C-alpha positions as CSV (number, residue, x, y, z in Angstrom):
1,X,0.0,-0.2,0.0
2,X,2.5,2.1,1.2
3,X,4.1,1.5,-2.2
4,X,1.1,2.1,-4.6
5,X,1.0,5.8,-2.5
6,X,4.8,6.0,-3.7
7,X,3.7,5.8,-7.1
8,X,0.7,7.5,-7.2
9,X,2.9,10.6,-5.6
10,X,5.6,10.6,-8.0
11,X,2.9,10.3,-10.9
12,X,1.2,13.7,-9.7
13,X,4.6,15.4,-9.0
14,X,5.8,14.6,-12.8
15,X,2.3,15.8,-13.9
16,X,2.7,19.3,-11.8
17,X,6.3,19.9,-13.2
18,X,6.2,21.8,-16.4
19,X,9.8,21.6,-17.1
20,X,10.3,21.2,-21.1
21,X,6.8,22.9,-21.8
22,X,8.6,26.0,-22.8
23,X,10.4,24.2,-25.4
24,X,7.8,22.0,-27.0
25,X,5.5,25.3,-27.4
26,X,8.6,27.0,-28.8
27,X,9.0,24.5,-31.8
28,X,5.6,24.4,-32.3
29,X,5.4,28.4,-32.6
30,X,8.6,28.2,-34.5
31,X,7.1,25.8,-37.6
32,X,4.0,28.2,-37.7
33,X,6.5,31.1,-38.4
34,X,8.5,29.5,-40.9
35,X,5.1,28.3,-42.6
36,X,4.1,32.1,-42.3
37,X,7.1,33.2,-43.6
38,X,7.4,30.6,-46.1
39,X,4.0,31.6,-47.5
40,X,4.8,35.6,-47.2
41,X,8.0,34.9,-49.5
42,X,4.9,32.9,-51.9
43,X,3.0,35.8,-51.3
44,X,6.1,38.6,-52.4
45,X,6.9,36.3,-55.4
46,X,3.7,36.4,-56.3
47,X,3.2,40.6,-56.4
48,X,6.7,40.7,-57.5
49,X,6.2,38.5,-60.7
50,X,2.4,40.3,-61.1
51,X,4.2,44.0,-61.6
52,X,6.9,42.4,-64.1
53,X,4.8,40.7,-66.1
54,X,2.6,44.0,-66.3
55,X,5.7,46.2,-66.8
56,X,6.8,43.4,-69.8
57,X,3.4,44.0,-71.2
58,X,3.9,47.4,-71.4
59,X,7.2,47.5,-72.9
60,X,6.5,44.7,-75.4
61,X,3.5,46.4,-76.6
62,X,5.3,49.3,-77.3
63,X,7.9,48.1,-78.6
64,X,6.1,45.6,-81.0
65,X,3.7,48.7,-82.0
66,X,6.7,50.8,-83.7
67,X,6.9,47.3,-86.1
68,X,2.8,47.7,-87.0
69,X,3.3,49.2,-90.2
70,X,5.6,46.7,-91.3
71,X,3.5,44.0,-90.2
72,X,0.8,44.9,-92.0
73,X,2.3,43.7,-95.5
74,X,3.7,40.6,-94.1
75,X,2.1,37.3,-95.1
76,X,1.9,36.1,-91.5
77,X,2.0,39.1,-89.1
78,X,1.4,37.4,-85.9
79,X,4.2,35.6,-87.1
80,X,6.3,38.4,-88.0
81,X,5.5,40.1,-84.6
82,X,6.4,37.1,-82.5
83,X,9.2,36.6,-84.2
84,X,10.3,40.4,-82.4
85,X,9.3,39.2,-79.1
86,X,12.1,37.2,-77.7
87,X,14.6,40.4,-78.4
88,X,12.2,41.9,-75.4
89,X,13.1,39.5,-73.2
90,X,16.8,39.7,-73.8
91,X,16.8,43.3,-73.5
92,X,15.3,43.5,-70.3
93,X,16.8,40.4,-68.8
94,X,13.0,39.0,-68.5
95,X,11.7,35.4,-68.9
96,X,7.7,36.6,-69.7
97,X,6.3,34.8,-71.8
98,X,5.0,36.8,-74.0
99,X,2.8,36.6,-77.3
100,X,1.2,39.4,-79.5
101,X,-2.0,39.8,-81.3
102,X,-2.4,42.5,-83.9
103,X,-5.3,44.8,-84.0
104,X,-7.2,47.6,-84.7
105,X,-7.6,50.5,-81.9
106,X,-10.6,52.6,-83.6
107,X,-12.2,55.1,-81.8
108,X,-11.6,53.7,-78.6
109,X,-12.4,50.2,-79.1
110,X,-10.0,46.9,-79.8
111,X,-10.9,45.1,-82.3
112,X,-9.3,41.9,-84.6
113,X,-10.1,42.3,-88.4
114,X,-9.8,39.4,-91.0
115,X,-6.6,40.7,-92.2
116,X,-4.2,43.5,-91.1
117,X,-3.4,44.4,-94.9
118,X,-4.5,47.7,-96.3
119,X,-6.7,47.2,-99.4
120,X,-6.9,49.9,-102.4
121,X,-9.6,51.5,-102.5
122,X,-9.3,51.5,-98.7
123,X,-12.3,49.5,-97.9
124,X,-10.6,48.6,-94.3
125,X,-8.6,50.0,-92.1
126,X,-5.0,48.6,-91.5
127,X,-4.1,47.0,-88.0
128,X,-2.6,49.9,-86.2
129,X,-2.1,48.5,-82.8
130,X,-0.9,45.1,-81.1
131,X,-2.1,43.3,-77.5
132,X,0.7,41.9,-75.9
133,X,-0.1,39.3,-73.1
134,X,3.0,38.5,-70.6
135,X,2.8,35.3,-68.5
136,X,5.3,35.3,-65.5
137,X,6.7,31.9,-63.7
138,X,7.3,32.5,-60.3
139,X,8.9,29.8,-57.4
140,X,6.7,28.7,-54.3
141,X,8.9,28.1,-51.5
142,X,6.1,26.7,-49.5
143,X,4.3,24.7,-51.6
144,X,7.4,23.8,-53.4
145,X,7.9,24.4,-57.7
146,X,6.7,27.4,-59.4
147,X,3.7,28.7,-60.0
148,X,2.6,30.5,-63.7
149,X,0.2,33.8,-62.8
150,X,-2.5,35.4,-64.3
151,X,-1.7,36.4,-67.6
152,X,-1.5,40.7,-68.1
153,X,-2.6,42.1,-71.3
154,X,-1.6,45.8,-72.8
155,X,-2.8,47.0,-76.0
156,X,-0.5,49.9,-77.7
157,X,-1.3,51.7,-80.9
158,X,0.3,53.8,-83.6
159,X,-0.7,57.3,-82.7
160,X,0.9,60.3,-85.6
161,X,1.3,63.1,-83.7
162,X,2.2,66.3,-85.0
163,X,3.6,69.7,-84.0
164,X,2.1,72.6,-85.0
165,X,2.0,76.4,-84.1
166,X,-1.0,79.2,-85.0
167,X,-0.2,83.2,-84.7
168,X,-1.4,86.7,-85.9
169,X,-0.4,86.5,-89.9
170,X,0.5,89.5,-92.6
171,X,0.0,88.5,-95.9
172,X,2.9,91.9,-96.5
173,X,4.3,94.8,-94.6
174,X,3.4,98.4,-95.4
175,X,5.7,101.2,-94.3
176,X,2.9,102.3,-91.4
177,X,2.7,98.7,-90.2
178,X,6.7,98.6,-90.4
179,X,7.0,102.0,-88.4
180,X,4.3,100.4,-85.6
181,X,6.9,97.6,-85.2
182,X,9.8,99.7,-85.1
183,X,8.2,101.8,-82.0
184,X,7.8,98.5,-80.7
185,X,10.9,96.7,-80.8
186,X,12.7,99.9,-80.0
187,X,11.3,99.7,-76.8
188,X,14.4,96.8,-76.0
189,X,17.1,99.4,-76.8
190,X,17.7,102.0,-79.4
191,X,15.3,103.1,-81.9
192,X,14.6,100.6,-84.4
193,X,15.2,100.7,-88.3
194,X,13.5,98.0,-89.8
195,X,12.3,98.0,-93.6
196,X,9.4,96.3,-94.5
197,X,11.5,93.6,-96.4
198,X,13.3,93.0,-93.2
199,X,9.8,92.5,-91.5
200,X,8.8,90.7,-94.1
201,X,11.8,88.3,-94.0
202,X,11.3,88.1,-89.9
203,X,7.8,86.8,-90.3
204,X,8.6,84.4,-92.7
205,X,11.7,82.9,-90.3
206,X,11.2,79.6,-88.6
207,X,14.5,78.7,-85.9
208,X,13.8,75.3,-83.7
209,X,14.6,75.0,-80.0
210,X,17.5,73.4,-80.8
211,X,18.7,75.9,-83.7
212,X,18.7,78.0,-81.0
213,X,21.1,76.2,-78.5
214,X,23.4,75.7,-81.1
215,X,23.7,78.9,-81.9
216,X,23.7,80.0,-78.1
217,X,27.5,79.1,-77.8
218,X,26.9,77.3,-74.3
219,X,24.4,79.8,-72.9
220,X,21.5,77.4,-73.8
221,X,21.4,73.7,-73.3
222,X,18.5,71.0,-74.4
223,X,17.9,71.2,-70.5
224,X,17.6,74.8,-69.6
225,X,16.7,76.3,-73.1
226,X,13.0,77.0,-71.7
227,X,13.9,78.2,-68.0
228,X,17.3,80.0,-68.6
229,X,17.2,83.9,-68.0
230,X,19.3,86.0,-70.7
231,X,19.7,89.6,-71.3
232,X,17.8,91.2,-74.6
233,X,21.0,91.7,-75.9
234,X,22.0,87.8,-75.3
235,X,18.9,86.7,-76.9
236,X,19.2,88.9,-80.0
237,X,22.7,87.5,-80.2
238,X,21.7,84.5,-80.1
239,X,18.6,84.8,-83.1
240,X,20.7,86.8,-85.0
241,X,23.4,83.3,-85.3
242,X,20.5,81.3,-85.4
243,X,19.3,82.9,-88.3
244,X,22.4,83.4,-89.7
245,X,23.8,79.6,-89.5
246,X,20.5,79.6,-91.9
247,X,21.9,81.8,-94.6
248,X,24.8,80.3,-95.0
249,X,23.3,77.5,-96.9
250,X,21.4,79.7,-98.6
251,X,22.0,82.2,-102.1
252,X,21.0,85.7,-100.7
253,X,22.5,87.1,-104.4
254,X,19.1,84.8,-105.9
255,X,16.0,87.2,-106.6
256,X,13.5,86.7,-105.2
257,X,15.7,87.2,-101.7
258,X,15.1,84.4,-99.6
259,X,13.4,85.6,-96.4
260,X,16.3,84.2,-93.8
261,X,18.6,86.8,-95.8
262,X,16.1,90.0,-95.4
263,X,15.7,88.3,-91.8
264,X,19.4,88.4,-90.7
265,X,19.4,92.0,-92.3
266,X,16.5,93.0,-90.2
267,X,18.6,91.7,-87.2
268,X,22.0,93.3,-87.4
269,X,19.6,97.0,-87.1
270,X,18.1,96.0,-84.5
271,X,19.6,96.5,-80.6
272,X,18.2,95.1,-77.6
273,X,20.7,96.8,-75.0
274,X,18.1,98.3,-72.8
275,X,15.7,95.4,-72.7
276,X,15.5,93.5,-69.5
277,X,15.9,90.0,-69.0
278,X,13.5,86.9,-70.1
279,X,13.2,83.2,-70.1
280,X,12.2,81.7,-73.3
281,X,9.2,80.3,-71.3
282,X,7.9,83.5,-71.3
283,X,7.5,84.0,-74.6
284,X,6.3,80.9,-75.6
285,X,4.6,77.4,-74.5
286,X,6.0,74.4,-76.5
287,X,4.2,71.3,-75.9
288,X,2.6,72.3,-72.6
289,X,5.9,73.9,-71.4
290,X,6.0,76.6,-68.6
291,X,8.4,78.3,-66.7
292,X,7.9,76.1,-63.7
293,X,8.0,72.7,-66.2
294,X,10.1,74.0,-68.6
295,X,11.9,70.3,-70.0
296,X,11.1,69.3,-73.0
297,X,11.2,66.0,-75.1
298,X,13.2,65.4,-77.7
299,X,10.4,66.0,-80.6
300,X,9.7,69.6,-79.2
301,X,13.4,70.6,-79.2
302,X,12.9,70.2,-83.2
303,X,9.4,73.0,-82.5
304,X,9.8,75.9,-85.0
305,X,9.2,79.2,-83.7
306,X,8.5,82.4,-85.8
307,X,11.4,84.9,-85.9
308,X,9.2,88.2,-85.6
309,X,7.0,86.7,-82.7
310,X,9.6,86.0,-80.3
311,X,11.1,89.2,-80.9
312,X,8.1,91.4,-80.6
313,X,6.8,89.4,-77.8
314,X,9.9,89.5,-76.1
315,X,10.2,93.8,-76.8
316,X,6.9,93.8,-75.7
317,X,7.4,91.6,-72.0
318,X,10.2,94.1,-71.3
319,X,7.9,96.9,-72.1
320,X,4.9,96.0,-69.6
321,X,2.1,98.4,-69.6
322,X,4.1,101.4,-70.4
323,X,3.0,103.1,-73.8
324,X,4.2,103.2,-77.1
325,X,3.9,106.3,-79.1
326,X,2.8,105.5,-82.5
327,X,1.9,109.1,-83.7
328,X,4.7,109.6,-86.2
329,X,3.6,106.1,-87.1
330,X,-0.6,106.2,-88.0
331,X,-0.4,109.9,-88.9
332,X,-4.1,110.0,-88.4
333,X,-5.6,113.4,-89.6
334,X,-7.1,115.1,-87.2
335,X,-5.2,113.3,-83.9
336,X,-2.5,114.9,-81.9
337,X,-1.2,112.0,-80.4
338,X,-1.4,108.2,-80.4
339,X,-0.6,106.0,-78.1
340,X,-0.6,102.0,-78.3
341,X,-0.7,100.4,-74.7
342,X,-0.2,96.2,-75.1
343,X,-0.5,93.9,-72.7
344,X,1.0,89.9,-73.0
345,X,-1.3,88.1,-71.3
346,X,-0.3,84.5,-72.7
347,X,2.5,83.8,-74.6
348,X,1.7,82.2,-77.9
349,X,1.7,78.0,-77.9
350,X,3.9,75.2,-80.2
351,X,2.3,71.9,-79.6
352,X,3.1,68.9,-80.4
353,X,0.4,66.0,-79.8
354,X,-2.2,63.3,-81.4
355,X,-5.4,64.1,-83.6
356,X,-7.7,66.5,-81.0
357,X,-4.4,68.6,-79.5
358,X,-5.1,71.9,-79.4
359,X,-2.5,74.9,-79.6
360,X,-3.6,78.9,-79.0
361,X,-2.4,82.2,-80.0
362,X,-0.7,84.8,-77.9
363,X,-3.7,86.7,-76.2
364,X,-2.6,90.3,-76.3
365,X,-4.8,93.0,-74.9
366,X,-4.6,96.1,-76.6
367,X,-5.6,99.6,-76.2
368,X,-5.2,102.4,-78.8
369,X,-5.5,105.6,-77.7
370,X,-5.7,108.9,-80.0
371,X,-6.0,112.7,-78.8
372,X,-8.4,114.4,-80.8
373,X,-8.2,118.6,-80.0
374,X,-11.3,119.8,-78.3
375,X,-13.0,117.0,-77.9
376,X,-10.3,114.9,-76.0
377,X,-9.0,110.8,-75.8
378,X,-10.4,108.7,-78.0
379,X,-10.3,105.2,-76.0
380,X,-10.1,102.1,-78.2
381,X,-9.7,99.0,-75.8
382,X,-9.4,95.7,-77.4
383,X,-10.4,92.7,-75.8
384,X,-7.8,89.4,-75.8
385,X,-8.8,88.0,-79.2
386,X,-7.7,84.4,-79.7
387,X,-7.2,82.1,-82.3
388,X,-7.0,77.9,-81.6
389,X,-6.0,75.1,-84.3
390,X,-6.9,71.3,-83.7
391,X,-5.4,68.8,-85.2
392,X,-8.1,66.7,-86.8
393,X,-6.4,64.3,-89.1
394,X,-3.5,62.6,-89.8
395,X,-2.9,60.6,-92.5
396,X,0.4,58.1,-92.2
397,X,1.4,55.5,-94.5
398,X,3.6,52.6,-93.3
399,X,5.2,55.7,-91.1
400,X,5.3,58.3,-94.0
401,X,3.2,61.6,-93.4
402,X,0.6,61.6,-96.2
403,X,-1.3,65.1,-94.9
404,X,-3.0,66.6,-92.2
405,X,-6.0,68.3,-91.3
406,X,-6.8,71.0,-88.8
407,X,-10.0,72.9,-87.5
408,X,-8.7,76.7,-87.1
409,X,-10.7,79.9,-85.3
410,X,-10.2,83.0,-84.1
411,X,-12.8,85.1,-81.9
412,X,-14.0,88.3,-82.2
413,X,-12.9,91.3,-81.1
414,X,-15.1,94.1,-79.5
415,X,-14.3,97.5,-77.8
416,X,-16.3,99.4,-75.6
417,X,-15.1,102.6,-77.3
418,X,-15.0,106.6,-75.0
419,X,-14.1,110.1,-75.8
420,X,-13.3,111.7,-73.1
421,X,-14.9,109.5,-70.8
422,X,-18.1,108.6,-71.6
423,X,-19.0,106.1,-73.9
424,X,-19.7,106.7,-77.5
425,X,-19.9,103.4,-79.7
426,X,-19.1,99.6,-79.5
427,X,-17.0,98.0,-81.8
428,X,-16.6,94.6,-83.1
429,X,-14.5,92.9,-85.5
430,X,-15.6,89.3,-86.8
431,X,-13.7,86.1,-86.0
432,X,-13.4,83.5,-88.3
433,X,-15.0,80.0,-88.2
434,X,-14.4,78.1,-91.5
435,X,-13.9,74.5,-93.4
436,X,-10.8,72.5,-92.2
437,X,-7.6,73.2,-94.0
438,X,-5.1,70.8,-95.3
439,X,-1.1,70.1,-95.6
440,X,0.2,67.9,-97.7
441,X,3.4,66.3,-97.1
442,X,5.3,67.9,-99.7
443,X,4.9,71.5,-97.8
444,X,5.9,70.0,-93.9
445,X,7.7,71.6,-92.5
446,X,7.2,75.1,-93.6
447,X,10.6,76.6,-96.1
448,X,10.9,79.9,-97.8
449,X,8.5,78.2,-101.3
450,X,5.8,77.1,-98.7
451,X,5.8,80.4,-97.1
452,X,5.9,82.2,-100.7
453,X,3.2,79.8,-102.0
454,X,0.7,79.9,-99.2
455,X,0.8,76.3,-98.5
456,X,2.4,76.5,-95.2
457,X,1.5,78.3,-92.9
458,X,-1.9,78.8,-94.3
459,X,-4.0,82.1,-93.8
460,X,-7.9,81.9,-92.4
461,X,-9.4,85.1,-92.4
462,X,-13.5,85.9,-92.3
463,X,-14.5,87.1,-95.6
464,X,-14.8,90.7,-94.4
465,X,-12.8,92.1,-91.7
466,X,-14.5,95.5,-91.8
467,X,-14.9,97.4,-88.5
468,X,-18.8,97.1,-86.8
469,X,-20.2,100.1,-85.0
470,X,-23.3,100.3,-82.9
471,X,-23.0,103.6,-82.1
472,X,-25.1,106.7,-80.5
473,X,-26.0,109.6,-83.0
474,X,-25.1,113.4,-82.6
475,X,-21.2,112.4,-82.7
476,X,-19.0,115.5,-83.9
477,X,-18.2,115.2,-87.7
478,X,-13.9,114.9,-86.7
479,X,-14.9,111.8,-84.2
480,X,-17.7,110.1,-86.7
481,X,-15.4,110.3,-89.8
482,X,-12.5,108.7,-87.9
483,X,-14.2,106.3,-86.6
484,X,-15.7,105.3,-89.9
485,X,-13.5,106.2,-92.7
486,X,-10.0,106.7,-91.4
487,X,-10.1,104.0,-88.9
488,X,-11.3,101.0,-91.1
489,X,-8.1,101.2,-93.0
490,X,-5.8,101.2,-90.0
491,X,-6.9,99.1,-87.2
492,X,-6.9,96.1,-88.2
493,X,-3.3,95.8,-89.9
494,X,-2.2,97.9,-87.5
495,X,-2.8,95.0,-84.4
496,X,-2.1,92.1,-86.6
497,X,1.5,94.0,-86.9
498,X,1.6,94.4,-83.2
499,X,0.8,90.6,-82.9
500,X,-2.8,90.7,-82.0
501,X,-5.2,88.4,-83.3
502,X,-7.3,89.8,-85.6
503,X,-10.0,88.5,-87.6
504,X,-7.8,85.4,-89.4
505,X,-4.7,83.5,-88.3
506,X,-1.8,82.1,-90.0
507,X,-1.9,78.3,-89.1
508,X,1.6,76.4,-89.1
509,X,2.2,72.7,-89.5
510,X,6.0,72.4,-88.4
511,X,6.4,68.1,-88.3
512,X,4.6,65.1,-88.2
513,X,5.9,62.1,-86.7
514,X,3.8,58.6,-87.8
515,X,5.6,56.5,-86.2
516,X,4.8,57.5,-83.0
517,X,3.1,55.1,-80.7
518,X,1.2,55.1,-76.8
519,X,-0.6,52.3,-74.2
520,X,-3.9,53.0,-75.5
521,X,-5.5,50.5,-72.9
């Protein structure tokens, strides 16, 4: 009995003894933790694999879309494109499984036509897009082996882009308009004495952003060209050198004299020593650039800038809200002094983009004040009219541009005219809204010959740019004659010379990139 009691007591003590329990618990916990860690690694591999598969689908789609116009004429377009895919994996050090399908991206929808070859006559669209599907195998630490993730797909399409601008226009410069421009440019330095042919040459001369960088002697680079602050004299030197580089490739002794040659002569007659510093971003917006974000893409660096527009905008910016004395330039009968106030609200735009992209002219507020003896100051404050151009179609065949079309409009200009502070008349000048304008491949980009032929830039204007008045009766004969007889032949051309968008505008097709591609879905 005593022995039995001792055995039971020993068993009781062993049941109460907890030594070793922690080791068992730790062992169980470690197994769970190791399993959870392995599962976490598996999840991480899956997330990273999914990201890599999507990245490879995007990359491969962009690469393959560049070949779609070549694939269109192959007997086996799918086989041709699939033959290019291994190089995508190699270039990106990837082992993703890739497949490609050529198709049509039209009006925001994807479809797979029966054939990719374009028909003649064009009864169907050729393939212009590709759909790439990527799969990625990832290791599984917890389960062992590997797992192939769900496929990721991307569609990339050929989206041709056009580079273009819209600005105020003048078909030919007369002495009065040249005198007004001399008054504007004189504010940047010493009095300007440029002739009408000189201004005609400046108006028809285009310089690319890259040309400005090259001509700057290191002052400008491709990364700071929009934001570098240069004095007026420095900008004038850059423009002079850039135009001189163009002139070096021309025969200035030919007849008629090439426009860059006349522009070169005009630039030598200017002095911008009195102008304040300016940044190119203050004078023009290229593809949405601003002074806060002045970086330019490679295509944007080829944007063509109009020499006259840039020079007058710089002078107007430097002059600020000060009055320009244009009394001598206008020589209006019965007017003792003529003052012109120009306020730059928005610089002109050069845009690059696909169908639907819009560019706008500079928005310039103009106020013409004429002092009439005895009567007082006749004030004509024109609203900041503007013009817009929108890409409507870009036609390309096998990565070569054939034609483009744009819709161009200009807003009506209005003015509430006062005499001695009292309202005397309301003025309106019609804007333009007409049919689309087209550019043939042979006329892009603009050259001296396309400018003289009027094929690039193309001028749009209403049938009549007459001044329309709504005025009270009883005006003094002198003022009435000034408004209805003298100003109609002066106001529109003078304002156009100053860069104000009145009545019409000029649209320039600067370049077209047919092989531009983008992800669309």
